[in-house]
N, C-alpha and C positions, 0 to 999 in steps of 0.2 A: 727317039724315044729306047730303042735298044741299045744305043749309045750311052744315053743319060742312067740306064737302069745297071749297066754294065760298070759303070764310072761310079756311080753308089754303093753296089757292092763291092768294088774295089777299095773305096773309102771306110765302108764297115768292117773289113777283112783287116785292115790295115791300123784302124783305130784298136780293134779287138789285139792284134798280135803286139801291137804297142805297151796295152793294157798288159799283157799274160807276161811279156818280159820286163815289163817295170815291177809285176808281182814277185817275178822269179829274181830280178836284182834286189830288191827290197828282203826277201827271203835269205839269199845269200848273205848280204850284209849284216842281217840279223844273228845267222851262226857264227860268221866271223866275229860280230862283236861277242857272242854270248862265250865264245873260248877264251876270252879274256878277261872275262866276270871274275870276281875273286870273293872270296868270304869277304872280306874287308868292304867289298861294295852291297854286299846283299844280307849283311848281319847289322841289326838295326836299323834296316830298310822295309818301311810298313808297306812297302809295295810288293816285298820278298814275304808273305805270311808263310808262318812255318809250324810244322807238326809232327807228331810222335806216330810213327806208322809200324805196325805188324801187318795185318790182313789177312791173319790165319781164321779161317773158319769155324775148324772142327775141334773136338774137345782134345786133339793131341797135336803136337806140332809135327810128328812125325807123317800127318798129312799136309803137304806143302802146296800155298796158293800158286796155280799154275799160270804161266805167262798172260793167258787171256783174262784171266781174273786181275792179276796183276795192273794191266791194262786200264781196264775198267775203273778200279779205284785210281788211278792216276788220272784218269779222264776227269773222275767226279771231284777228286780234289782240284786240279786244275781249274774247275769251273767255279770253287770257291775262292779263288784266289790264292791256292796253296803254292808255295814254289819251292819250298825248303822242306825235305823230309829226313827225319831223324830213325835210323835203325841200330840195333844193338848188339849183334853179333854177326861175325861172318862162318861161325861153326858149321850152318845149314845153308840150304842152298837157296832161302829165302833172301837175300840179301844179292847175291851175285845175278838171281834172275831179277831182282827189282832194278839195276842199273840196265841190264839187258832189255827189260819192257820199255825203259826210258828213251834208251839209244832207238828202240823199233819206232816209238813214237815219235822221235825226232826226225827219223829218216822219213817215214809216211807224211810229216808235217815239220818242215825246218821252222817255224814260228813256236812250235811246243817246247816251254821252258819248264825244268824241274831239275832240282840240285838236290844232293843227299849229303849228311851230315853220318858217315858212316862210322857205325860204333865196334869196338872190338871189345870184346867180354874178356876181364882179365878176374881170375880166382885164387883164391891160397893154395897150399896143399891140401889134399883130402878133402875139398870143398865137393858139397853133395854125395859123400860115399856114406858109409857107414862108419867109417875112421871120423873119431876128432878131428876138426879142422886145425891145422895149423898158420895162425894167422902173420906168422912171423915168415914163412919160406912162401914162395909162390908156387903156383901149380905148373909142372912142367909143359900143359897145353899151353899156356900163353905164349911160348915162341911161336908156333904154329898159328896161334891167331892173327899175333901181328903181321908175321909174312904173309898170310892170305888177305889182310888188309892193305897192306903196300901194295901185292900184287895188283889188286882191285884198284886202287888210287892210279895207278900206272898205266890199266888197261883202258880205265872212264875219268881222264883229266877234265874233261869236260862236264862232267857230272860231280864226281868226289870232289867237293871245293873243302871238307873239314873231317879229320879222324878226330873220334873220341876214345881216348884210351880208356877203357873200363868205364860201368854203370854203377852209381851207387857203390864202389868200390873200395871204398875208404871209409864207409860210417860203420860205427861198431854194431847198430842196431842189426846191422847184414850179416847175423852171427853164422850162416850158410860158408860163406865165401870173403869176407873182408880182407884186405889187404893192409899194410902198413903203407903210407903216402913214399917210401922209397921204392916200392915195385913201380908204381904210377911215374914215380919219376924217373926210372931206369929207360921206360919204354918209350916217355915222351922225348928223353932226351935222345934217344935212339933216331926217332923220327925226324927231329931237329938235326938231327946230324945226316941224315939221308938227304933232306933239303938241301944243305950247304954244299954237298957231295953230286947234287945235280941228278940223285936218285928219284927223287922226289920233287912237284912242282914246288917252285921257291914260294909261291903263292898261297900254298896251301895250308892252310890252319888247324894246329894241333892244340886238343885240349883235354881234360877229363870231365863227365858230367856226374855230378855228385849232390849230395845233400847239403844245403847251405852250411850245417854246419862243421862238414868236413872242408869247408873253405872258410874256416874260422868264422864263423859268423854267430857261433855258440859256444858250447863249453869250451873253455881256455886248455882244455887236456888235449886238444886238438891242435894247438899254437906249438908246433914243432918246427926245427928247422928244416928239417925235409920238406913239411908245406911250405916254409916260406922259400926253399930253391924250386919246387913245383911251382909255386905262383908266378914265381922269374920266369920258368922253363916255357911256361904255356902262351898260346898265342892270344887267349882270351880264356875267361872263367865260366864254366856252365854250370849253374848252380839250380839246384831243385827245391821248390816251396810247395807245401799241400797242405793249406788250413782244413782241408776237408777231415783228413786223416788227425789233425790238431783238435777236430772237434771232440775228440774221444780224448787223446793222450794228453790234452795241453788245452783242454777248455774254457779255460777262465774267458778267454777273449769272443768265445761263442755263445756264453751262455746268457737268456734274458736279463737284463737288469732292472731291479725296481720300478728305477725311474720310469721303464717304458710300459708301465703296467695299462697305462690308460691308453696306450695304442690299440689301432686295429690289427687286427692279426697279419694283416697285409705289410702294415708300417712295420711290425716288429720282424718280420721277414726280411724286407728290404734294408731295416737298418743292421740286421746278422751278415746280409752278404756285404754291405759296406765294410764292416769290421773285420770278415774274412779276409777282403782287399786289402786292407789296413794292414793285417798278419803279414802278408807275402810282403807287401812294400818295407814292412820294418824288417823280416829276412832279407829282403836284398837289401837294404841300407846297413844290416850289420854286416854282411859280407863285403860289402863297397868300404866301410870304415874301416874294418882291419886289413885289409889290402893297402888301402890309403895307410895308413900306421907304418905299413914296410917302408913306405916311400915308392910303390910300386903304383903306376897308372895304367890299368888295362881295362879294355871291356869287359862287362859283366852280363852275359845275358840268361835268362832262364830255358834252361836245357829240360824241364819239366815241370809241369805244372797241370792241375787236373781236377775233375770234381763228377763223382759215381752217380749212377740215378737210382740204383737199387742197393740194399744192402739187407739182410738178414742177421747183422750181426750188430757189430760195436756202431753203427752210424744209422740204424732202425729206428723203428717206433718204438721201440724197447731202450733206446740208446739215446745217441745225440740228435735223433732227427733231421740228420743232413743231408740224407740222398732222395732225390726228387727230381724232374726231369725241370721242374721250374728253377729250383736252386743253381743247379746245373748250368742251366743257361743263361741267368745271371751272373753267376761266375765268370763263364766263358766272356760273356758283352762286357763286363767290368775288368777283366785280365787285357782283353784286346784292344779295349779303348785307352787304359793306361799305358801299357807298354808300346802300342804304337805311338800315342802321343809324345814318350818318352826316348823313341828311338830304340828301345830295348825288343831284341829278338825274341818271343816266347813259342818254343816246340811245345805247343797245346799237347797234352795227354788223354784221348788219342783219336785217332781218325775213325776208328769202327771197332765196335765192341767185339772182344776174342775172347771165347769161353773154354779155353785150353787154360788160363792162369789160374783158376781154380776150379778144375775140372770136377772135384769131387762136390762141389755147392754150387748148382747152378744158378743161385741169387747173391752169392758171396761178390761182395762189391768189386772185386778185382777183375771180373767177367764184365763191368758194366761202365768202364770209363768214356767210352766212345759217344762221337756225338752222331753216329750212325749206328744202328742195330743191325742184326745180321738177318734181318728180314730186309735190309733195303730201305728202313723207315727212317727220314731224318727227327732228330729229337728235338723238342724244343727250341734249343739253342737255334737250331738251321732251319726253322718254320719259316722266317721271311726269305730266305733264300728258295725255298721251295713256290711260295707267292710269287715271287719274283720270275719264274721260270726257269732258275740257273740249270737245273737238272733234267730239263726238257729234252727227250732224248736219249738219256744215259739210265742205264741199268745195272743193279749189281746183282750177278747169279740169278738174271732173269728177272728181275723183280725191278719194275720202276722207283724213283725214287719219291716218297710220299710223306705224308706227315705220322708220326704217331698218334694216339688216341683220335685219329680220324680229325687232326686238325681242330678237336674241341678242348677249348682252353678250358672252360668247366669243369669238364670230366678231367683235367689232370688236373686241375688245382686243388679238387677233393681228396688228393692223395698227398699235397703240401702240407706239412706240421710246422707250426710256430717252434724254435729251439725252447729247450726246457730252462725253466729258470734254475737256479742255483740249489733250491729246494728239492726240485723235482729231478734233479741229477743226482742228488747226494744218495735219493731213495732207492735208485736203481743201480747204484754204482757203492 
């Protein structure tokens, strides 16, 4: 009897040891495989969802998110199926700390997977000062910003798969800091040369992330020789599209047509959200058509799009009536569905609310683009994920991930307004 028990015990240990060995082997294989994953593999791949990420909790970026806080956020995003983050600058410690946090998570769990589109901020001379911006001359700070981005891409080649030179840095409405395309072209060319020299990974992709108009999809004033050269120089085009902002600035598509007067409020709202989706599709197509007109065939992905949930300004009940959690949730759903089916990466803006963006106006729309608010509550866009339990055991700053409105959709819908008609909008504008 004792002999049989010993044999059984040895067999159990052997099976367990073999299982652990197999798991370790698979983990090692996973890590090896990830080292060879490139931007070309993950962009346009619906299994690698993308998102824009800041992670700032306070009203000032002087207070940086800590490594533990960043790890919390990475785990939440990973649970959502996010595998690519977009950051915006390397002037502050946030981006280096994100890379450090991801590396530590990968060290703890070799199956953890997260990649980064690393942004390098580009300015013109006198940007953000009391002097008049000189849009024809670049800021002297750009050199150091590019150097920092290069250093991080070298230090984290398994995580940094893309460098984006500038954010909305060429669009003319960015009056505080925009530069001419030749500046972006200069730095994109520089990074491409570093790849050729072997100083950066050959498979690293380089782009610039900018408004659709800056990529030739809008006003023909942007159709310059330098832009054409830039389109040739980048590995892919990262374009922004914001129908929510255009509900105020270009509202024709948004306003409720007379032909819908007989529809229910819900039907009118649903129709408006589909018009918003079509607005983004049209902007995407306009960039695609311009690029093709140059004889260029390169991937085009969406570097930013999103929909705020709160506004006390242009998009409020006294404006275009665009901002609420229901419309934001529907836009997120429609955009993910379209881009995933079309093999377009969509760096949805954004993961979490950040209150520093319009610190003087608590209800300013810029503070409320997140899919999760500062209390750790998932907005309507993610309620289904809460129901499925994907956030179970995860917290943000000590708060479990719960639903806004306590999950009461009826209470949420009481704040949802039908877009104005042309006549109503004209009265307020």
